[in-house]
N, C-alpha and C positions, 0 to 999 in steps of 0.2 A: 804307465805306458806315457809315450811320448803325443802331444801332442800334432795332430795332423793339419799343416797348411794348405790354407782353403784357397785353390786358385783362383786369381782373380779376369773373369773375363771383361775382353772391351768389345764393346756395340759396333757390330761390322755393318748395320744398318747407316745408308747415310741418310738424311734430310730429304724431303720430298722436292722441296726449292727454297733454296736460299737467294732470297735479293741480296742484291749489291749495299755495299755499304756507300748510301749516298748523303746522309746526316753528313760525315764525318768533324761530330764534333761543334756544329755550325749551332747553336742553340738558339740563334735569334732568328724570331720573323716577323718580316715588317706589314703584315697582316693577319687577322683570325684564320682558322681554319687550315694554316698553310703547310706548318709543321707540325705532326703530332708524335707525342711517344705513348708506347702502352705497355705494359706490365701484368704479372700476375704477384700479388703477395699472401701470404698465410695470415689469418686470423688467429690469434690464440685465443682459447676461451674453455679451458678444462679438458676434458675427454676427448670433446671431439674440437674436430679444424673444420674452418668454412677459408674456403680462399675469393680473393677480389681480386679482380680485372679491370683495370682500369687503362681510360684513354686521357691525356694533357696534354694540353694547347699550349705551346714553346711561344706565342705570342706573351701570353697574358698569363702563364701558370694555370688557368682555368683546367679542371674534370668536365670533360665536355659528354664525357659517356662511361658508365661504370656498372657490373654485374656483382653478386655475390652467389655461391654456390658453394655446395660440396664436393665438387669433385671439381677439379678441371681439367676436361677434356675438349674438343673442337667448337662442340658444342656452345660451350660455355662460353669462347673469347668469340664465336658468332655472334651471343646475344650480345656483347658489347659493340660489336662491329657495327651493328643493324641500328644502333642507334643512331648512326651518324648520317647527315644527309649526301646524297650521292655528290659530289663536287670534282671537276675538275682541275687538275693543281696542287692537290692535296697529298702532302706526303705524311705515310704510318710507318714510325719506326719502332723495332722492337729486338727484342734476342733471336737467337736463331732453337727457339726452343720447338719442341715436336708441335706444337699447336697453331702455332705461326707457320711453320712450313709444310703444313698440309696441304694437303690440294686442295680440301674446300676449303680452307682459309683466304689461299693466295687468290682461289679463284673467284669469293666472294670479295674481295679488296678490289679484285680488275673490274668487277661489275661494278661497280660501286665511282670508278674513275681515279683509285686511289693509288699513286704510287708506291709501292712496298721498298721500304731499306731497311738493312738487318747489320746491326755490330757484329763483329768479330769474333770469332767464340777467345775466351781470356782478357777483353777488354769492356769490363761492365762501365766502366768511367763514361760510355757514349749512352748510358741510358740511367743515368746520375740525377737527372730531374726527377726524374717517375718516380725511382726509389728513395729519391730525399724526401717527396710528399705520400708515401709509403710510411715509412717511420716517422713522419711527422705526425701524421694520424695515429700510429700506436701509441706515440711516446705522449701524445696530449687527450689520449681517450682511455685507451686498454690500460696500457702502464701505470697511468699520474689517475683513474681512477680506480684500479686496482679490481679489473676486470679479469678474473680469472678462472670464474666459473659460474659462468649463468647461462640464458638458454640464446636460443637461435635468435629469433626474434629479439632478443636486446640486442644481439651485436648486429643484426642488419639496421637496426633502428638507429644506434648508436653512428654505424658509418655515414646512412642518411643525413642526419641530421650535422654530422662533423664537413662532411662533403660541400652541404649548405653554408655552415657556417664561414667552408676554405674560400668560397668560392663568391658568397657575398658580402660577407661582414670584415672578414679577417686581413686586415689593409699589408701591406708589403711596400718596404721601402723603395725596392726597384720599382715598383710601377707608382713612384709620387705618391705614397702612403693611401694609396686607393685598393679596394679588393679588388681581383681578378675581375669580376664581373661589372664596377662600373669603368674602370680601367678601358676595357671592351665596347661599351656604351658611349663613353668620350668619345673615342677613336672613331666610332662608326659616325656621331655627330660631324667629326670633324672632314670627313672624305666626301 
């Protein structure tokens, strides 16, 4: 009996609100909390999957907000967004995922006085900075330490410890051999 070919269907709905592409590959910021990027990644550890939503400051590469959950819905990214202060002049850049284009997320961004930016579909290089951080986190923890079958609590602790290490201890050549937190603190003293 011949195999029946399954017809693929295209999604007909459009994202709720796609923001203009304002970042335009300009990954440098002149002050803290001026340009931020956000994304979601999966955290592999056996039969279950957790997700990490994080926001990175392009000024110094610091993770300024993050959240871990077992679903990637709008409330998940809203919990991450709500960790940011309300601040005028801040730009937040993301992909065009449904959680970021949702009406609830867009309204929360506006309420905080943040300008939203989204990259065009098919151009993931626009979010390379946050994706690079996610890759480092997985390479230096889950893959390096072989965390393939563990508990939710250990995954959450691993991420917390790594983000603290990344922000406060891990030096970066592009930051004059300082950690992101040291770089920001010195910059604030010089203002």
